[in-house]
C-alpha positions in Angstrom: -44.7 89.4 -47.7 -44.1 86.2 -49.7 -41.3 84.0 -48.4 -39.9 80.8 -49.9 -38.1 78.5 -47.5 -35.7 75.8 -48.6 -35.9 72.9 -46.2 -38.9 71.6 -44.2 -37.0 70.3 -41.2 -37.5 71.6 -37.6 -36.0 75.0 -38.3 -37.8 75.5 -41.7 -41.1 74.4 -40.2 -40.7 76.7 -37.2 -39.8 79.6 -39.4 -42.8 79.0 -41.6 -45.1 78.8 -38.6 -43.8 82.0 -37.3 -44.2 83.8 -40.6 -47.7 82.5 -41.1 -48.7 83.6 -37.6 -47.6 87.1 -38.7 -49.9 87.1 -41.7 -47.2 86.3 -44.3 -47.5 83.9 -47.3 -45.1 81.0 -47.3 -44.0 78.1 -49.4 -41.6 75.4 -48.2 -39.5 73.3 -50.6 -38.4 69.8 -49.4 -37.5 66.6 -51.1 -38.8 64.4 -48.3 -42.4 63.5 -48.9 -43.1 62.8 -45.2 -41.8 66.2 -44.2 -44.1 67.8 -46.8 -47.1 65.9 -45.4 -46.3 67.0 -41.8 -46.0 70.6 -43.0 -49.3 70.6 -44.8 -51.1 68.8 -41.9 -49.7 71.4 -39.5 -49.7 74.7 -41.5 -52.0 74.1 -44.5 -51.0 73.6 -48.1 -47.5 75.3 -47.9 -45.2 72.5 -49.1 -43.6 71.9 -52.5 -42.1 68.5 -53.0 -38.8 68.8 -54.8 -35.1 69.5 -54.6 -34.4 73.1 -53.6 -31.3 73.3 -55.7 -33.3 72.6 -58.9 -34.8 75.5 -60.6 -38.0 73.6 -61.5 -38.8 73.0 -57.9 -38.2 76.6 -56.9 -40.3 77.7 -59.9 -43.2 75.6 -58.6 -42.8 77.3 -55.2 -43.3 80.7 -56.9 -39.7 81.9 -56.2 -40.0 84.4 -59.0 -42.4 86.5 -56.9 -40.8 85.9 -53.5 -39.8 88.9 -51.4 -37.4 86.8 -49.3 -35.7 83.4 -49.8 -34.5 81.6 -46.7 -32.4 78.4 -46.8 -32.6 76.3 -43.6 -31.2 72.9 -44.5 -28.3 71.2 -42.6 -26.1 71.2 -45.7 -24.2 74.5 -46.3 -23.6 73.6 -50.0 -27.3 73.1 -50.6 -28.0 76.4 -48.8 -25.5 78.3 -50.9 -26.7 76.9 -54.2 -30.3 77.4 -53.4 -29.7 81.1 -52.4 -27.7 81.7 -55.6 -30.5 80.2 -57.7 -33.0 82.4 -55.9 -30.9 85.5 -56.5 -29.6 85.1 -60.0 -32.2 82.9 -61.7 -35.3 84.2 -60.0 -34.2 87.7 -59.1 -35.0 87.5 -55.4 -33.4 90.6 -53.8 -33.3 89.3 -50.2 -31.8 86.0 -49.4 -30.7 84.5 -46.0 -29.4 81.2 -44.9 -28.4 79.1 -41.9 -24.6 78.5 -41.7 -24.0 75.1 -40.2 -20.2 75.2 -40.3 -18.9 78.5 -39.1 -15.9 78.1 -41.4 -18.2 78.8 -44.3 -19.6 82.1 -42.9 -17.2 84.3 -44.9 -18.0 82.4 -48.1 -21.7 83.1 -47.6 -20.9 86.8 -47.3 -18.7 86.8 -50.4 -21.6 85.1 -52.4 -23.8 88.1 -51.5 -26.2 86.2 -49.3 -27.8 89.0 -47.4 -28.0 87.5 -43.9 -26.4 84.4 -42.6 -27.2 82.8 -39.3 -24.2 81.0 -37.7 -25.6 78.0 -35.8 -22.5 77.7 -33.7 -22.9 81.3 -32.5 -26.6 80.8 -31.8 -25.8 77.8 -29.6 -23.0 79.7 -27.9 -25.2 82.7 -27.4 -27.8 80.4 -25.7 -25.1 79.2 -23.2 -23.8 82.7 -22.6 -27.4 83.9 -21.9 -27.7 81.1 -19.4 -24.7 82.4 -17.5 -25.8 86.0 -17.8 -28.0 88.2 -15.6 -27.7 91.3 -17.7 -31.1 91.1 -19.3 -29.8 91.0 -22.9 -29.8 88.0 -25.2 -27.4 87.8 -28.2 -29.3 86.6 -31.3 -26.5 86.6 -33.9 -23.6 88.6 -35.3 -24.4 90.6 -38.3 -21.8 89.1 -40.7 -22.7 91.6 -43.4 -22.1 94.6 -41.1 -18.7 94.7 -39.5 -18.7 94.9 -35.7 -22.5 94.8 -35.4 -24.5 92.2 -33.5 -28.2 91.6 -33.1 -29.6 91.5 -29.5 -33.0 91.1 -27.9 -33.9 93.1 -24.8 -36.9 92.3 -22.6 -38.2 95.5 -20.9 -38.9 94.7 -17.2 -41.5 96.5 -15.0 -38.8 98.3 -13.1 -37.3 100.0 -16.2 -38.5 103.5 -15.5 -42.0 104.7 -16.4 -44.7 102.4 -17.7 -44.6 103.8 -21.3 -41.8 105.6 -23.2 -41.7 106.9 -26.8 -38.9 105.2 -28.7 -37.8 108.6 -30.2 -37.2 110.0 -26.7 -35.0 107.1 -25.5 -31.3 108.2 -25.7 -30.0 105.2 -27.5 -26.2 104.8 -28.0 -24.7 106.1 -31.2 -24.8 103.4 -34.0 -27.7 101.6 -32.4 -30.8 100.8 -34.4 -34.1 99.3 -33.1 -35.3 97.0 -35.8 -38.3 95.2 -34.3 -40.7 95.6 -31.3 -42.6 92.6 -30.0 -45.3 93.8 -27.6 -46.3 92.0 -24.5 -49.5 90.9 -26.2 -47.5 89.2 -29.0 -47.9 91.6 -31.9 -44.9 92.5 -34.0 -44.1 95.9 -35.6 -41.4 97.8 -37.3 -40.7 100.7 -34.9 -40.7 104.5 -35.5 -39.9 107.4 -33.3 -43.5 107.5 -32.2 -43.6 103.8 -31.2 -44.5 103.4 -27.5 -42.3 101.1 -25.5 -43.9 99.4 -22.5 -42.8 97.1 -19.7 -43.0 93.5 -21.0 -42.2 94.4 -24.6 -39.3 92.8 -26.3 -37.0 94.9 -28.5 -34.7 93.6 -31.2 -31.7 95.9 -31.7 -28.6 96.1 -33.9 -25.7 97.4 -31.8 -22.0 97.0 -31.1 -20.2 95.2 -28.3 -18.9 98.6 -27.0 -22.4 100.0 -26.9 -24.1 97.0 -25.2 -23.6 98.2 -21.6 -25.0 101.7 -22.4 -27.9 100.2 -24.3 -28.8 97.9 -21.4 -28.7 100.7 -18.9 -30.9 102.9 -21.1 -33.5 100.3 -21.6 -33.3 98.2 -18.4 -31.4 100.2 -15.8 -28.0 99.8 -14.2 -26.9 96.3 -13.2 -27.3 95.5 -9.5 -24.8 92.9 -8.4 
């Protein structure tokens, strides 16, 4: 998969490193020469010096062949314009963006940006997780799918048998497992034949009403 990232700050650099570790090809567009130098020193020749809201810079990054375009700057206006350029000028079908001001979340959806990550909700989710003992971390609300949320569940050693086939786990209705990160760090798109083991982390699309049932199915009942 080829991904173009707008913004080479801490978030953009971390996303690029994660994608590269998974074997994907990445280009990062940033107007700050120092940021580009840091990226190239750390990750190899991945940076493109330029303004991510200018078509010329995005063209040099190879946006015309990108499978995914991700905007990670701290300016929502820049993120919106960059994603719109990627979609309508370069024909990128999958765009996603950070939303720094949660008041702009609906606008990102109206503009057709496929996935928007609300920074406020992420920070709030981190605090909520700190107060929680329920074994489930909220990653983000799915703004493009009403009522859905993305959660991460770490399978503990006490969660039933050592191995279970995903297709045989009675997941709640409307729940979809989208990613499995095994205990050895490999990442895969799951199927019904995927084996789930203690220590694995599962990323799931679910609803607030199904969370308790999901937690019990994957982890076991909560013991106060």
